[in-house]
BADREN-26348 format. One record per atom (N, C-alpha, C, CB): residue in one letter; x, y, z. Coordinates in steps of 0.05 Angstrom, whole numbers, plus 5000, padded with zeros to 4 digits. Glycine has a CB too. Layout:
N
aXYZ/...
***
This chain:
333
x687152014442/x685752204459/x684452054481/x683752364442/x684752154506/x683552034530/x681252214539/x685652004552/x679252074550/x676852214561/x676252094588/x674452184542/x675952264608/x675152174635/x672152144635/x675952384656/x671151914644/x668251864646/x667551814675/x667351624627/x666151994687/x665251944715/x662651794714/x664852214731/x662351604733/x659951434731/x660251234709/x657351594728/x662751174701/x663151004678/x662850704683/x665851044667/x661950624706/x661250344711/x658250304712/x662550254737/x656650504706/x653850474706/x652850404678/x652550734715/x650250384675/x648950304650/x649850494627/x645950314653/x649350744630/x649950934608/x652850984606/x648451194612/x654151034629/x657051104628/x658750874617/x658051174656/x658150624624/x659750404614/x659250374584/x659050144629/x656850424574/x656250404546/x657750624530/x653150424540/x657850864542/x659451084530/x662351004529/x659051344546/x663350884550/x666150794550/x666650584528/x666850674577/x664750404524/x665050204502/x665050354474/x662749994503/x663350544471/x663250694446/x665850844442/x660850884447/x666950964463/x669551094461/x671650904452/x670351224488/x671750674464/x673750474455/x673450404426/x673550224472/x670950364417/x670550284389/x671150514370/x667550204385/x671150764380/x671650994362/x674551104366/x669651204367/x676250964381/x678951044383/x679551254405/x679851154358/x677551294423/x677951474446/x678451294470/x675551664450/x680651334485/x681151164507/x679751274532/x684251144512/x677951124545/x676551214568/x678151164594/x673851084570/x678051354612/x679051324639/x676651354657/x681251524647/x675951144672/x673351124686/x673751184716/x672050844682/x671951344726/x671851404755/x669051334764/x672451714762/x668751164784/x666151084794/x666350974823/x664850864776/x664551054840/x664650944868/x663350684871/x663351144886/x662150574850/x660750314849/x658450294868/x662650084856/x657250524875/x654850524891/x652550384876/x653950814899/x652450434850/x650450304832/x651850184808/x648250494824/x654250264802/x655750154779/x656749874785/x658050334772/x657649744764/x658549464767/x661449434761/x656949274750/x662949294778/x665849254772/x666249094747/x667149104795/x664248924739/x664548764715/x664648944690/x662248564712/x663449184692/x663349364669/x665849514664/x661149544673/x667849494682/x670249654679/x672749464677/x670649844703/x672249204674/x674449014672/x676049074646/x673348724672/x678749094649/x680449144627/x680649434619/x679548994604/x679349614634/x679349904629/x680850044650/x676550014625/x681950284644/x683250444665/x681050544684/x684850694652/x681150444709/x679050484727/x680050574754/x677450234730/x678650784765/x679250884792/x676650874808/x680551184791/x676750744830/x674350724848/x674450954868/x674250444862/x672451114867/x672351344886/x670151534878/x675051484887/x670151764893/x667951954892/x668852194874/x667152044921/x666952304860/x667552534843/x668152784859/x665152594824/x667552784885/x668253004903/x670952984915/x666253034923/x672352774910/x675052724922/x677152854905/x675652414925/x677953094913/x679853244897/x682553114895/x680253514910/x683552984916/x686052854915/x686052624894/x686752734943/x683852484893/x683652264873/x683552384845/x681152104878/x682052594840/x681952724814/x684852814806/x679952964813/x686252934825/x689053014820/x690752774811/x690253154844/x690352554825/x691952314819/x691252204791/x691452094840/x688752214784/x687952124757/x689352284735/x684852144754/x689452554739/x690752724719/x693752704720/x689853014723/x694852644743/x697752584745/x698452334729/x698652554774/x696652134731/x697151884717/x696451904688/x695451664729/x694552084681/x693552104653/x693552404646/x690651984650/x695852534642/x695952824636/x694752884608/x698752924638/x694352684592/x693352714565/x690352704563/x694552514546/x688852704586/x685952714585/x685152994574/x684652664613/x683552994554/x682853244540/x679953334545/x683253214511/x678353144556/x675553224561/x674453034583/x673853204535/x672253124595/x670952954615/x667952934608/x671253074644/x666852694613/x664052644609/x662852584636/x663552414588/x660852734645/x659752704672/x657152534672/x659252974685/x657352284680/x655052104682/x654552034711/x655551864666/x656152104730/x655752034758/x653452184770/x658252084773/x651352034779/x649052174790/x647251954803/x647452344769/x645652044822/x643451884832/x641051944814/x642851934862/x639351734807/x637451784785/x634651674791/x638451664760/x634051564814/x631451444819/x629551654830/x631751204840/x627451704815/x625551924822/x624251874849/x623451964801/x622951644854/x621751614881/x623751644904/x620351344883/x626151544900/x628151564920/x628851854925/x630651404912/x628952014903/x629652294907/x627552444923/x629952424880/x625052354921/x622852474937/x623252414967/x620052364928/x624152164973/x624552085000/x627152185012/x624351785002/x629152234995/x631952315004/x632852554988/x633952075002/x631552774989/x632353004972/x635153104979/x630353234974/x635753115005/x638453215013/x640653055001/x638653225043/x640252795001/x642352614990/x642652664960/x641552314995/x640552724946/x640552774917/x641853034911/x637752774905/x641353244927/x642553494922/x645553484927/x641253714938/x646353344948/x649153314954/x650653164932/x649553174980/x649452944923/x650852774903/x650852914875/x649552504901/x648653024868/x648353114840/x649153404836/x645453084832/x648953574857/x649653854854/x652253924868/x647354024865/x652353874894/x654653954910/x657153804900/x654153904939/x657053544897/x659353394889/x659953444859/x658953094894/x657853494844/x658253554815/x659853814811/x655553574801/x659154014827/x660654264826/x663554234837/x659154484841/x663854064857/x666554014866/x668153884844/x666553834892/x666953704829/x668353584806/x669253784787/x666653374792/x667553974780/x668254184761/x670654344771/x665854374757/x670654414796/x672954554807/x675554384805/x672454614837/x675454124810/x677753954807/x678653934778/x677253674819/x676753924760/x677553914731/x678954174723/x674953874713/x677854404731/x679154654724/x681954674735/x677454884734/x682254584760/x684954604772/x686954434758/x684754514801/x685954224745/x687754044730/x687854114700/x686953764733/x686754344692/x686954434664/x685154294645/x689754404655/x683054164655/x681154034637/x678754224634/x680253744649/x678454334610/x676454544606/x674154454588/x677754794594/x674054204580/x671954104563/x670253914579/x673053964537/x667653974582/x665953794599/x663353734584/x665353924626/x662653484581/x660153394569/x658453274592/x660653174547/x656153404597/x654453324619/x652153154609/x653353574635/x652052914621/x649752734615/x647352824631/x650552434620/x645652984619/x643453114633/x640752964629/x643153394624/x638553094632/x635952964630/x633853154619/x635152864658/x632253054601/x630053214590/x627753214610/x629153094563/x627953094633/x625953104654/x625653384665/x626552904676/x627653554659/x627453834668/x625353994653/x630153974666/x624253884631/x622254024616/x619453954627/x622453954586/x617454114619/x614654034624/x613853834603/x612854294624/x611453714606/x610553544586/x609953684560/x608053404596/x610253544538/x609853664512/x611053504490/x610953954512/x610453574466/x611353424442/x613053604425/x608953294426/x615453514416/x617253674400/x618553904416/x615753794377/x619353844440/x620454054458/x623254134448/x620753934488/x623654394445/x626354494438/x627954574462/x626054734419/x630454634458/x632254694480/x631554964492/x635154704470/x630055134479/x629255394490/x626655374506/x628955594468/x625455144508/x622955114523/x623355184552/x621854824519/x621355294566/x621655344595/x622055084610/x619355484605/x623555104632/x624154874648/x622054844670/x626954894660/x621154604674/x619254554695/x619754274707/x616254574684/x621954234722/x622553984733/x620553924756/x625453984744/x619553674756/x617453604775/x618253424798/x615253474760/x620753344799/x621653174821/x624253284832/x622052874812/x624953214857/x627653294866/x629953204848/x628053184893/x629752964837/x631752874818/x632053074795/x631152584807/x629753134782/x629753304759/x630753584766/x626953324746/x630053674790/x630853944799/x633953954804/x629354024825/x635053724813/x637953724816/x639353754789/x638953464830/x638153634768/x639353644741/x639153934732/x637753454721/x636754064736/x636454344727/x638354524743/x633554434731/x638554474769/x640254654786/x643154624777/x640054574816/x644054384771/x646854354763/x647354474736/x647654044762/x645454454717/x645654584691/x645954884695/x643354514673/x644254994711/x644355294715/x647155374725/x642155384735/x648155224745/x650755284756/x652955244736/x651255104780/x652655034720/x654654974699/x654855204679/x653954714684/x652555304671/x652555524653/x653955774665/x649655594645/x653355834690/x654656054703/x657756024705/x653556104730/x658555784712/x661455724715/x662755754687/x661955434727/x661355654666/x662555664640/x662955954630/x660755514620/x661056124638/x661256404630/x663256564647/x658556544631/x664056454670/x665856604688/x668656484691/x664656624715/x669056254678/x671756134679/x672556034652/x671755894700/x674655874651/x675555754625/x673955514618/x678555684627/x672155424635/x670555184628/x668855234604/x668855104652/x668655034587/x666555014566/x665054754570/x667855024537/x662454774567/x660754544574/x658454514554/x659754564603/x657554264550/x655154204535/x653554004551/x655754094506/x650954054554/x649153874569/x647453724548/x647354024589/x647553464549/x645953294531/x643553204546/x647553054520/x641153294537/x638653234551/x637053014538/x636953494552/x636452804552/x634952584541/x633152454562/x636852364529/x631152304554/x629252184572/x629951894579/x626552194561/x629151704564/x629251424571/x631051254554/x626451304570/x633551204563/x635251024548/x634450724552/x638251064556/x634150574531/x633550294533/x635350134515/x630550234527/x635049874514/x636749704499/x639249624515/x637549844473/x641449564501/x643849494514/x646049524493/x643749194525/x648549514502/x650749514483/x650249284463/x653549474497/x650149334437/x649549124418/x651348884420/x649649224390/x653848934430/x655748704434/x655348574461/x658548804431/x653448664476/x652648554502/x655048564522/x651648264499/x656748764519/x658848804540/x657648904565/x661048994530/x655649074563/x654349204586/x651449244580/x655649484593/x649849294601/x646949334598/x645849434624/x645549064589/x643249444626/x641949534650/x642349334673/x638949584645/x643749424695/x644449244716/x642049164735/x646649364732/x640049344735/x637849294753/x636049064743/x636149544756/x635248894761/x633448674753/x630548754755/x633948434770/x629948994766/x627249084768/x627049374758/x626249064798/x627549424732/x627349694722/x624549804724/x628349704694/x624350064726/x621650184730/x620450304705/x621750394752/x622050314683/x620950424659/x619050224645/x623150504640/x617550324626/x615350154614/x616449904601/x613750324592/x618649914586/x619649674573/x620649474593/x621949744554/x621949564615/x622849374635/x620449234648/x624449514656/x618349374654/x615949254666/x614749064645/x613849474675/x614749154620/x613548974598/x615048714596/x613649124571/x617748724597/x619248484595/x618648294619/x622248544594/x618548414643/x617948254668/x615248124665/x617948434693/x613248274656/x610548164654/x610447944632/x608448384647/x611847984610/x611847794589/x613147534598/x613347904565/x615347554612/x616847304621/x615147164643/x619747374632/x613547314658/x611847194679/x609247094669/x611447394701/x608547164644/x605947084634/x603647234644/x605546794639/x604247484652/x602147664664/x601547894645/x603147774692/x599148004647/x598448234629/x600048484636/x595448284630/x600648644616/x601948894620/x599849114622/x603948954597/x599949284644/x597949484647/x598449734630/x597849564675/x596349824615/x596450074601/x594950274617/x595350044572/x596250464629/x594950644648/x594050894634/x596950714671/x591550894627/x590351134614/x590251104584/x591951374621/x587951134572/x587551114543/x586151364532/x585950864536/x586051574548/x584651814538/x586452064539/x582151864556/x589052014535/x590952234533/x590752364506/x593852134539/x591552624503/x591452754477/x593952684460/x591253064482/x594152424453/x596352324437/x595252174412/x598152124454/x597052064396/x596251934371/x594151714375/x598551814357/x594351564397/x592451344401/x591051344428/x593851074396/x591451564444/x590251594470/x591951484493/x587551454470/x593951324488/x595751234509/x597951434513/x596750954504/x599151424537/x601351614543/x603651584524/x602251574571/x605151804521/x607351804502/x609951854517/x606952014480/x611951694510/x614551724523/x616751734501/x615051494543/x619051834508/x621251834489/x623251614496/x622752114487/x623851434478/x625751224482/x627951254461/x624450944481/x630351204470/x632651214451/x634550994459/x634051494452/x635750864439/x637550654445/x640050754459/x638450514419/x640850614481/x643150714496/x645650724479/x643650524521/x645850564458/x648150574440/x648050834424/x648250324422/x645650914416/x645451174401/x646251404420/x642651214391/x645451384445/x646251594464/x649351594468/x644951544492/x650451354469/x653451354472/x654751474448/x654351064476/x653751424424/x654851544400/x654651844401/x653251444376/x652551954412/x652252244414/x654352364433/x649452324424/x654952224455/x656952324473/x659752324460/x656952154499/x660252114445/x662752104430/x662952324410/x663051824416/x660652384396/x660652594376/x661052864390/x657952604361/x659952904414/x660353144429/x663253184436/x658553154454/x664652974443/x667553004449/x669153064423/x668652754462/x668452914402/x669852944377/x669653224366/x668852754357/x667153344368/x666453604356/x666553824376/x663853584342/x667653774400/x667253954421/x667854244415/x668853874444/x670154294402/x671054564398/x669254714378/x673954564389/x667854564361/x665854684342/x663254734357/x665454504317/x662454544374/x659854564387/x659954784408/x659054294400/x662154794423/x662454994445/x665055144441/x662354864473/x665055344423/x667655474416/x668855654437/x667255634391/x667155744457/x668055914478/x666856194476/x671055934477/x667856374493/x666756644494/x663756634502/x667056784466/x662056774486/x659156774494/x657956494488/x657556994477/x659356324474/x658356054469/x659955854484/x658555984439/x660255904510/x661755724528/x659955504540/x662955884550/x657355534536/x655455334546/x653355284526/x654255414574/x652455034523/x650354974505/x648854724514/x651354924476/x646254724510/x644554494516/x643654374489/x642154564534/x643554104487/x642753964463/x640953734471/x645153874447/x638553714458/x636753494462/x637553254447/x634053574455/x637253014459/x637552764446/x635052604449/x639952604457/x634352444429/x631952274432/x631052164405/x629652434444/x628652064404/x627551944380/x626652154360/x625251764387/x625752384370/x624552594353/x621652554347/x626152604327/x620552324355/x617652274350/x616152164374/x617352074327/x617652054393/x616351934417/x615051674409/x614252134428/x614251524430/x612951264427/x610651244447/x615051024431/x608251194437/x606051154455/x606250874468/x603451184441/x604850834490/x604950574503/x603850364485/x603250584530/x601750414470/x600650214452/x602550164429/x597850304442/x604050364420/x605950314399/x608250144410/x607150584388/x608950184435/x610950014447/x610049724449/x611750114474/x607549684456/x606449414457/x606549284429/x603549424468/x605749424409/x605849314382/x608549244373/x604649504362/x610549414378/x613349364371/x614349124386/x615149614377/x613649094412/x614448864428/x613448604415/x613348894457/x610948614407/x609748374395/x611148304368/x606748414390/x611948504353/x613448454328/x616048324334/x613848714313/x617448404355/x620148294361/x619848004372/x621648464382/x617947964390/x617647694402/x616047494384/x616247714429/x614447604366/x612847434349/x610547304364/x614547214337/x609847424387/x607647314403/x605947544413/x608647144426/x603347504417/x601747714428/x602447764457/x598747634426/x602248024466/x602748094493/x600048164506/x604748324494/x599348014527/x596948074541/x597148344554/x596347854562/x594948504552/x594948764564/x592348804580/x595148994543/x592348984599/x589849054613/x589749364613/x589848944643/x587549474604/x587149754603/x586149854629/x585349834579/x587450064641/x586650164667/x586350464665/x588650084688/x585350584687/x585050874688/x587850994693/x583050964710/x587951254689/x590351404696/x591051374725/x590151704688/x593551374732/x594351364759/x594851644769/x596851194763/x594551694795/x595151954806/x598052044799/x594751954837/x598352284789/x601052384782/x601852314754/x603052264801/x600352144739/x601052084712/x600852334695/x599351864701/x602452354674/x602352574655/x602252464626/x604852764659/x601452644608/x601252574580/x603952464570/x600452814564/x606152584578/x608752504569/x609952704550/x608552234555/x612352654540/x613752854524/x615852724507/x615053064543/x616652864486/x618952794471/x620253044459/x618252594448/x622853044454/x624253284446/x624453314416/x626953294459/x624853564408/x625853624380/x628853574380/x625153934372/x629853424361/x632753364361/x634153494337/x633153054360/x632953694326/x634253824303/x636953934309/x632454034292/x637354054333/x639854174339/x642053964341/x639654334365/x641453734351/x643453514352/x644353444325/x642353264367/x642453444305/x643253384278/x645153594266/x640853364261/x644553844272/x646254054261/x648954074275/x644754324263/x649054044301/x651554084316/x653253834317/x650954184344/x651953614321/x653353354326/x653253174302/x652253214350/x651853244281/x651353064258/x650252794269/x654053024241/x648352824286/x647352584300/x644252554296/x647952594331/x643452314291/x640752234292/x640751944302/x639252254264/x638551854316/x638551574324/x638651384300/x636151504342/x640251184301/x640450984279/x638850734284/x643250914274/x638550664310/x637350414317/x634350444321/x638650294342/x632750254312/x629850264313/x628850184340/x628650094292/x626250244345/x624950164369/x625049864372/x622150254370/x624649724349/x624849424350/x627549334358/x624049314323/x629649464349/x632349384357/x632849444386/x634449534340/x631749664396/x632049724425/x630749494441/x630650004431/x628349414433/x627049194448/x628548934445/x624249154437/x629448864421/x630948614417/x633548614434/x631648584387/x634948834435/x637448844450/x636848834480/x639149094444/x634648954489/x633948934518/x633248644525/x631549114524/x631848514508/x631148224513/x633648054513/x629048124492/x635448114493/x637947954492/x639647994517/x639648024466/x639648234527/x641148294552/x640048154576/x641148604557/x637448144578/x636148004601/x636947704600/x633048024599/x637147594577/x638047304576/x641047274581/x637447194549/x642547484575/x645547464577/x646547574603/x646847624553/x644947724618/x645847874641/x647247714662/x643548014653/x646147484669/x647247334691/x650047204684/x645347114698/x650647194658/x653347094651/x655447314652/x653346984622/x654547574654/x656347804656/x656647894685/x655248044640/x654347904700/x654448004727/x655047774746/x651848144735/x657347794760/x658147574778/x656447564803/x661147604785/x655547804813/x653947814837/x651347934830/x655347974858/x649147814839/x646447924831/x646248224837/x644147774846/x645048374818/x644748654822/x642148724836/x644848794795/x641548974836/x639149064850/x636649004834/x639249364857/
***
């Protein structure tokens, strides 16, 4: 069975492609390499180009008529950049995403797994798929807009689609084939690793939030567990999205419990075996309490729960940082 993976040269898409290979699904990768890495597609069926290029999509299906499903990971994802360049984000994430759907339908591909984002929800703990949407950035709003359109298209055409919503993927492929290509990640663990390696204190911004220990709470999930969920969605697609009134479905992925900043610090110290210097600061403007999803539906539909621990996520992220320069031929961003 072959699966088309758009954005398959990026952090998440390349890890999904590796999981597909390990599970006997042959990935066919499409990526324009704007942020993806050519090193991540070596030895794989790879097409360089844009998801909005209909002629290219037609050629892929001519070359691989046995593609049975598509996984959509191609997107722009940097929140501050989306604030500064909203038009670019809507064009890439919504306009070209819908063009891709049209090209898939024209080529008879009616199964689509969308790599979405739980950033479309408001802050909260134990968020279910029926929670009201409240995206707070242009990036998050493009995800919500595309999901809304995807649902409409699924109900009006032969398309069937499932959106997998998750917050913060961390870690790396446990075999270190791929990992986060950015050398300056903006999520808490990436900053923590940078501070640790530089011998500088890690800032804990706010200690009076209504959480277990007063620090902000975030949802982290190992990127390999996310990749497994995407493979499960393809494998079980016809049961998850049977068609008719059930032509579209959204499913949350995540830890199911969330992780506070102080819990992340403690886990980091357990992995490194050394204390991590911290500095407690006030809340920053725009900071929020944080959120994590209820993942019960993923268990019922996909038979999925995260297998890898927070400590394993941290250990794999640290291992990737040490290994990264031996994989990436040209320095990344």
